[in-house]
N, C-alpha and C positions, 0 to 999 in steps of 0.2 A: 891564444882563449878566448877573446873577444870573439872570432868567427866560430869557436865550436859553441860557445853560450848563444849565440844568434842562430845557431842549426838546432839548437834543445829547444828554443821558444818556438820558432818555423815549427817543428815538428810537434808540440803541446798545442799551438794553435790550430793544425791540420787535423788532430783527435780531436779537438773540443770540436772544430765543422761538423765532423763527423759524428759526433753524438748528439748535435741541436739535430742535424738531416734525421738522423734514427730516431729519435723523439718528434720530431713532426710526421714522419712516416707513421711511427706505432699512433699517433694522437688521431690522427685524420683513419684511421684503421677500424670501420664500423664495427661494434661488438654482435657477435650472435646470438639471439635471443630467439625464445618463444613468447608470445602474445595470446594469451586465450579470455576473449571480452564477451560476456553475457548481461544483455540487460533486458527490461521487460518490454514488448510491444509497446510506441510511442517514443520512447526514447531513442536518442543517439545509438545508430546497428554499428557491426564491427567494423565496415568501412568508414563510417564516419568518425569511430575514435582514432582508427591509424592515421584517417588527415589532417586529425588533430594533433597527432603525437608527431608526424612527419613534419609538421609547420613549425615543430618546437625543436625538433634535432632532426638530422638525417645521419648520425654516428651509430644506427643498428642495422642489422639483417636479418632477416627469418631465418633461422635455424635450420638443417635438412634433420630430416627422424631419427639418423644414424649420429649425429653431434653434440657435443656437451655444449651444453648454455644453459645461462640463466634461464628462468620459469616466470612469465609475469603473468597472475591469474586476476584478472579485473574482474568483478562482479559489481551489477547495480541492483538492486531488492525495491520494490514497493512496498512503504510501510506505513501503514495507516493514510495520513493525508500529507506524506513526505517520502522521500527517498532516503537511501542508504547505498552507501557505496564501499568499499572493500578490495585493496592492492596486498597479494601474497608475493612475497617474490622470495622465490626457491632457487637456490644455490645449487651447483652441481655435487659439492659437500656435503648436502643434505640438509646445510643452517637455512632459516626462512625469516624474513621479516614481516611485518603485518601492517599497514597504514589504513585508515579508517576517516570518511568525510559523511555528512547530513547534510541534506538540504529540502527545499520546498519543492526543487522545481529539477528535472533529470536531466535536463542538458547542462547544468550548472555541475550538478554532483559529476556526470561525464568527464566534463573538463577538467576539472578538481582532479581526476584518477589521471585525465592523459596527462595532465602538467606534475604529479608525482614521478610517473611513469617516466617520463622525458628527463625529472632531475636525477633518477636512480640510474638511469643510462648513461647521460650527460652532465656532470654538474654546470656546464657551462650554457644549458638548456636555455631556449629563451620561455618566459614567465606568459607570455601572451602569444598567442597563436597569429593575430591580426599584426603582429609585429613583421611579417614573414609571408604576407601575405603572395607577394609577389614572385616567392621565391617557388622554383618545382622541387618538389619532394623527392628525396632519392627513391628509385626504385628499387626495391628487395629484392635481395637475390639469395642463392644459396649455397654452400661449399659442402664438396663431398669430402668427408673425413671418417675413416672406419675409426671405432671405439669399441672397445671391451663392453660385452652385452652388460654388465652390472654396472654399466655406468650409463645404458639407455634411461630417457622417459618413458612414462607410458604415453601410449598411442593417443590418449584424451590431452595431455600436451604438446603436442607437436606443433600445432600450427594455431593460427589464428580463426577462433569460431566461425565459420561459414555460414551466415544470415542475409535471408535476402531483405535487401532496403523493404523498411514500412511503406504504405501507399502513400501519396502525397496528401499531407495535413493540411488542415486549414489554418489560420495567423492564430488560433484558440485552440488549447487542448478540448475534446470532447469532453461531455459528461458523461461519469461514470453510471451503469446501471447496476442492480442487485435486484435480488428476490431472495424471502424469507420466511420464516415462521417465528411468530411469538406467542406462549405460553403466559395468560396472566391469570389475577386472582383480583375481583372486584371488592373494594369495602365500603359500607355505608349506602353506596348508591343501590343494590340488590339488597332483597331483605334479611338474608345470609350472606354468608361467604359465596359469592360465584367465582366457578370456574369456568376457565374457555381458552380461546385461542383468537390469533388472528393472521391471515395469508396476505404478505405484502410486497410489493414491486418498489423502487426507489429509484430517482435518479439524484444523485448528486453532482455537485459542482468540480471542476479537477483543483487538485493539492495548488496548482497556479493562481486559483482564486484568491482576492483579497478577502472575503467575508465566510465563502466557503459553503451556499446554501445549498437544501435537499428537501425535496417533496416526494411524500411518499402517500402509495393509496392501496387499501387494501379491504378485507373483509374479514367482518369481525364477528365471533360467537361467546355467545357468554348463556350459563346457565344459574339459576339460584330457587331452592327449596325453600320452602316456610312449614311449619307444624303449630298449629292454633291452641291453647288451651281445651278446647272442647274436641282434639283428637281429628277435626280435618285438616287437610294441609291441601299446600298449592305448588304449581310447579312454575317457574317464569323463566324465559326464553327469550333471549335476544340476537337477533338478525341483522346485521348494519353493516351501512359501508361507511370506510372509514378514509378521511383525507388529511393529512398533516405537510405544514410547511414549517421548515426551519430556516431561518433567516442568517442565521449566521455558525461559523465551527468555530469552538476554540479549544486549540490545540492543550493537553496537559501535556505529554511528552511526544516530543515532535516523532519518536519512530511506532508508537502504536496505539495512545490513549488520545481519544478526542471527548469532548462534551456538546450534545448538541442541545439547546432550547429550542423547544416548539412550542406550536400551538395547534390542538386537534379536533375535529369537529367531526360527530357521528349522526348518521339521519338512518332509519330504518323501521322495524316493526317489531313490537315486545309480545311477546305470545304467554298470554294467562290461563293455567287450566287447573282447578277444582279436584282435590283427591279426596277421597276415605269419605265420600259423601255419598246422598241417595240419588243425587240427579247432578254427576257433575256437567259441568259446563265447558266451551270455551271462548276466550276472548282476546281480540287481536288490538290495539292501540299503536299510534304511530310513535316514536322514540326520536329524541333529538337533544346531542346537548354537545358542549363545547369545553375545553378549558386549556390550561398550559400542559406541557409533557417537560421533561428533564431526562436525557437521553447520555449513557456513555456506554461507549463503543471500544470494542478492545480487537486488534487487527493481529490475530493468530499468526495468519500467513498474509502475503500479499491479495489472497481472494477468501479469505475465509473470514468473517466479523461476527464477536461475540458482542452481546449489549444486553443492558439489564436498562431500566428506567422504572420512572415515577411519573404518577399523573393526578390529575383534579379532572375530575368530571360534574360540571355542573348542566343538570338537567334544564333545557328549554322549555318542555311541556310535561307537568305533573299530574298525570291521572290518578286516582285512587282505585285499589279492587275491593273489591268484598265476595266473602261467599255464603250465599245463601243453603241453609240447610233446614230440613223441617220447619222451614215458615220463619229461622230466625237468620240475621246477618250479622257475618262480623268482616270488618275489615280486613284483609288477608294482605295487603301492602300500598301503603302511599311514597308515592316517588319525593323522596326529599329535595331538597335544596343544592346539597353537595355531597359530594361522595369521591373516593379514589381508589387507584388500580397502581397494583406492580405487577411490573411482566419481567419476565428473560427471553429472550431471543438468540436466534444464528441465521445469518444472511451471508450469501455465495456473492460474489461481485464479480461479474460478466467480464469488463476492462478494465 
């Protein structure tokens, strides 16, 4: 009886040892996955993302096009003054899960997505890639395995998106350049409601900047008409060079909204022309003004920006214009001490 019990115990131990070996083999077997990574220029590219992922776990391989595997769609997008990241995990059975992360620095968003991807593949993945810097990442391999056509994934998800590495970058990110157009209406500073617009170019500090300053330069046009009780009329037109400095950028919503308090300065010419009189004349005067601007910008996409703004205009030179008709002079327009401007515009960001 004792010998029989001993044999049974030995057999049980052998079965347990075999099961442990099988478990270890199964645990060590990398998972076949598809990883599709896309990010804006200036962010870590697909190769950098894969290195970060492989430094955290080596328990995955890139699946062959006809192989059944989970797909990891990784997307990074610029949104105003920050970046948003999105990870979508698609299983072969049709189910999916989505994770998202936001941040002011693209590298941090990309690293967070790499960590989430690593943990989804390997729950024991390292949370910091620097902890395994000395390890050689496993080289991805592929398996050939026939699957029914109904289980094949679209070609767009077949492999990691191929992207050329970006050009060598400086220690700091470059400023962002944009160009746009602004339509505006002037109040008080013109003899009646004035209408016009501005063409501008702008340089804005990168999202990694603490203050986020910006500088804008443009050409400013405006026109206003006035009609006097005598029946005479006059038209006034502004053609100015505009310079604006915005020392800080205030984020309202990390994704899309930002407020820019600025200071504007205009310098140029004011043209006056008499109308509906016997001998109309034209006159030209220097114009200059300065004043604060408050601008709200909305990032519709990473490159398309909508904005609204309000400003005070404080004329630095205040001439008076008179209309002389039939020997009688009438004041047509005297430049006031203060006026205002409201505007709405759109701009396109080049990078």
